[in-house]
C-alpha positions in Angstrom: 1.5 -13.0 -12.4 2.0 -13.6 -8.6 5.5 -14.3 -7.3 6.6 -15.4 -3.8 9.7 -13.6 -2.7 11.4 -10.4 -1.6 10.4 -7.5 -3.8 13.8 -5.9 -3.4 15.2 -8.8 -5.4 12.3 -9.5 -7.6 12.0 -5.9 -8.9 15.4 -6.2 -10.5 13.9 -8.8 -12.9 11.1 -6.5 -14.1 12.0 -4.8 -17.4 12.5 -1.0 -17.4 9.4 1.0 -18.3 7.1 -2.1 -18.4 4.6 -1.1 -15.7 1.7 1.3 -16.4 0.7 1.9 -12.7 1.9 1.1 -9.2 -0.6 0.8 -6.4 0.8 -0.4 -3.1 0.6 -0.4 0.7 4.2 -1.0 1.6 5.6 -2.1 5.0 6.6 0.6 7.4 7.2 0.9 11.1 4.1 1.6 13.2 3.6 2.6 16.9 0.8 2.2 19.3 -0.9 4.9 21.3 1.1 4.1 24.5 2.4 1.1 26.3 0.1 -0.7 28.7 3.0 -2.6 30.2 4.7 0.5 31.5 2.8 0.6 34.7 2.4 4.4 34.5 -1.3 5.4 34.1 -0.5 8.2 31.8 1.2 5.8 29.4 -1.6 3.2 29.2 -2.9 2.4 25.7 -6.6 3.0 25.1 -8.8 -0.1 25.2 -8.6 -1.9 21.9 -5.0 -1.2 21.1 -3.1 -4.0 19.4 -1.5 -6.2 22.1 1.7 -6.3 20.0 3.4 -3.0 20.0 6.7 -4.0 18.4 6.7 -1.6 15.5 5.6 -4.4 13.1 1.9 -3.7 12.9 1.1 -7.3 13.7 3.2 -8.9 11.0 6.8 -9.6 10.1 8.9 -8.1 7.2 7.9 -4.5 7.7 11.3 -3.2 8.5 12.0 -2.3 4.8 13.0 1.3 4.1 11.5 3.3 1.2 15.0 3.8 -0.2 15.5 0.1 -0.6 13.0 -0.2 -3.4 11.8 3.2 -4.7 14.7 3.4 -7.2 13.5 0.2 -8.9 9.8 1.3 -8.8 10.8 4.5 -10.6 12.8 2.4 -13.2 10.0 -0.1 -14.0 7.3 2.5 -14.2 6.5 3.9 -17.7 7.0 7.5 -18.5 4.5 9.0 -17.9 3.0 6.9 -15.1 1.3 7.2 -11.7 2.1 5.7 -8.4 -0.1 5.5 -5.3 2.0 4.8 -2.1 0.2 4.4 1.2 1.7 5.4 4.5 1.0 6.6 8.0 1.7 10.0 9.7 4.8 8.6 11.4 6.4 7.9 8.0 4.8 10.6 5.9 7.7 13.0 5.7 10.3 10.3 4.9 8.0 8.8 2.2 7.6 12.1 0.6 11.3 12.9 0.7 12.3 9.5 -0.7 9.8 9.7 -3.5 11.3 13.0 -4.6 14.8 11.8 -4.1 14.2 8.9 -6.4 12.8 11.0 -9.2 9.0 11.0 -8.6 7.0 14.3 -8.6 4.3 14.5 -6.0 0.8 15.4 -7.2 -1.3 15.2 -4.1 -1.8 13.8 -0.6 -5.0 11.8 -0.6 -6.9 10.9 2.6 -8.8 7.7 2.9 -11.3 7.9 5.7 -12.2 4.6 7.4 -15.4 3.6 9.1 -13.5 2.3 12.1 -10.7 3.8 14.2 -7.4 2.8 15.6 -7.3 3.7 19.3 -4.8 6.4 20.2 -4.3 8.9 23.0 -3.6 11.7 20.5 -6.9 11.6 18.5 -8.3 8.3 17.3 -7.0 7.4 13.9 -9.7 6.9 11.3 -7.8 7.8 8.1 -4.8 6.8 6.1 -2.6 8.8 3.8 -2.0 8.0 0.1 0.8 9.7 -1.6 -0.1 10.2 -5.3 2.9 10.9 -7.5 4.0 10.6 -11.0 7.0 9.8 -13.3 7.5 12.1 -16.2 5.0 14.7 -17.6 1.8 15.3 -15.7 -1.4 13.9 -17.1 -4.9 13.9 -15.6 -6.7 11.1 -13.8 -9.6 9.6 -15.7 -12.3 10.9 -13.3 -11.2 14.5 -12.9 -14.2 15.2 -10.7 -12.9 12.8 -8.0 -12.0 14.3 -4.6 -8.8 14.0 -2.6 -10.7 12.9 0.6 -13.0 9.9 0.4 -14.6 7.3 2.5 -14.0 3.6 2.3 -15.1 0.5 4.1 -12.1 -0.9 6.0 -12.2 -4.7 6.4 -12.8 -5.6 10.0 -13.2 -8.8 12.0 -11.4 -11.8 10.5 -9.0 -10.1 8.1 -6.9 -12.0 5.6 -4.0 -9.6 6.5 -3.4 -7.3 9.5 -3.3 -4.2 7.2 -5.8 -5.5 4.6 -7.3 -2.8 2.3 -10.6 -2.9 0.6 -10.7 -4.0 -3.0 -12.9 -0.9 -3.7 -10.2 1.5 -2.5 -7.6 -0.1 -4.8 -10.1 -0.1 -7.6 -10.6 3.6 -7.3 -6.9 4.3 -7.9 -6.7 1.7 -10.7 -9.7 3.1 -12.6 -8.4 6.7 -12.3 -4.8 6.1 -13.4 -4.9 3.2 -15.9 -6.7 1.8 -18.9 -8.0 -1.7 -19.7 -5.0 -4.0 -20.6 -2.5 -1.9 -18.6 0.0 -3.5 -16.3 -0.6 -2.8 -12.6 2.2 -3.6 -10.1 1.9 -4.1 -6.3 5.3 -5.2 -4.9 3.8 -5.7 -1.4 0.5 -7.3 -2.3 -0.3 -8.9 1.0 -3.5 -10.8 0.6 -4.2 -9.5 -2.9 -6.7 -6.6 -2.8 -4.8 -4.7 -5.5 -4.7 -7.8 -7.7 -8.4 -8.5 -7.3 -9.2 -4.9 -8.3 -6.9 -5.0 -11.3 -8.2 -8.2 -12.7 -11.8 -7.2 -12.0 -11.3 -4.2 -14.3 -9.4 -5.8 -17.1 -5.9 -4.9 -16.1 -2.9 -7.2 -16.1 -1.3 -7.6 -12.7 2.1 -8.3 -11.2 2.2 -9.0 -7.5 5.1 -9.8 -5.1 4.7 -11.1 -1.5 7.4 -12.3 0.8 5.2 -14.0 3.4 4.1 -17.6 2.2 0.8 -17.6 4.1 -0.3 -14.3 2.7 0.9 -15.2 -0.7 -1.2 -18.4 -0.6 -4.2 -16.3 0.5 -3.7 -13.9 -2.4 -3.5 -16.7 -4.9 -6.6 -18.3 -3.6 -8.6 -15.0 -3.6 -7.6 -14.3 -7.2 -8.0 -17.9 -8.3 -4.7 -18.0 -10.1 -1.7 -20.3 -10.3 1.3 -18.8 -8.6 4.8 -18.4 -9.9 6.9 -19.9 -7.1 
């Protein structure tokens, strides 16, 4: 089920304890590695930095705070259940604090190493953080031999979303923390990588997206009729 709209409102319509797994790359503020317009050589961005450095990461609607939706994510997740929440270094501490504040227990900090880098003056960024947490009692992942640091192929070139993730990355988390027939939720689905991974592996999927163009792309990629 794919629904166009604001997840902060749509989550209120999801029944309590009806979701088996949450996998999401939520919106959060981003910064570049310096401002090329400052005129000061020491503040120039490295070559390749995004031209737009407006803390929006190249897209709108990313000024949503973790506290605005984590209470509902905790409510709709089954007990026990897992959540995978992606973030960057700038927002890592706040994300961890808000997860705890809303009832989640942190299991681990996973690192997804990319094959490309984001230019930065303070070490080039070639990895992303994934907070792995739970609701309720602890239970193991399906592949207990999996490692917390792993490589993945980041989509490059003509992306369907500025922060698009690979289907294989989402698939890894879905296979480790759910079973066939389970319900997977992504309240910030973007262009639909989580949904593709869920459907590919026999899981049911609920996806929300606020931006109409990205919502249309997700529907097209998954080949499903949207719920407008």
